[in-house]
N, C-alpha and C positions, 0 to 999 in steps of 0.2 A: 173676405167676409162682405156680404151684401149690406147695403145701407139698412135694409129692414132687419136683418139678423143683428146688426150692430145696435140698432135702436131697441130691439127686444132684450138683448143682453144688458144694455145700459139701464133699461127699466127694471130688470130683475136685480141688478147690483145696487140700484138706488135704495132698495129696502134695507141694505146693510150699512148705509152711511149713518154715522153717529152711534151705531150699536156697539156696546162694550162686549168684548169676547172673553173677558176675564179680568183679574186684578192687574193693576199697573205693575210693571216690572222695570227694574233698572238693569241694563246690560252689564256684562262683566268688564267691558272696555268702553271708553267714551267714543262717540261718533263725532269726528271732527273733520275739518276741511281736508287734512292729509289723508285720512282713511277713505273719505269719499273719492278723492282723486285717485288713490291706488286702486280702489274697487273699479272705478270707471275705466281706468287705463287697462286693467286686467281683462275686463269684459268688452272693451271697445265701445263703451257707451258714451256718445258725444253729446248727450242732451245738455243744452246750455244751462239749465236750471241747477245742474249738479256742479258747475265749476266756473261759470261766468257771472260774476257778481252783478254786473249791470243788466244782463239779460234776466237773471233771476229776480232782480228788483222789479222789473217790469212784468213779471209773471203773476199769476194768481196767488202764488206762494209768498211773494214779497221779499224773497231772499233765497239764498242757496239752501237746497234741501238734499237729503240723502235719497238714493234710489230705493224704491220700496222693496226690491229684492234683497237689500242689505238686512232687512228686519229678521228674516228667518236665520240667516247666518249669524247675526249678532247674538241671538239667543240660544243657539246650539251649544251644548256643553263642549268645551275644547277637546275632551277625550274622544268625542265622536269623530272628529275629523283630523286630529293631530296624528301624523304618521308615527309609527313605532320607530325606535332607534334601529340603525342597521344591524343585521344579524351579527352575532359575535359580541355585541355589547349587551350588558345585562342591567342597564340602568332602569329598565322597567321589567316587571315580572313577566309580562306577556311575550317578551322577546325570546325566541328560541333559535338555536342554530341547527343546521342539518348537515 
């Protein structure tokens, strides 16, 4: 991305800073250091603000934060991404064997 394209994108995105997109929600599970670590390990994200307390303290955030990509996953209903049980088991009605 060119410097000009980046500047234009950042200018457009700035209009969204501080804007509410809906009512506040509480996720079904807490976001904690362990969950952040698992997420970053799974995705190979080594950004220091997600796991290095000293580096995070020096950042604009002032402490460890969760990757923004976690937001979408944390609010997806579990049934959307939870795999069905292996075929042959009937613990869920959607499971069928062939």
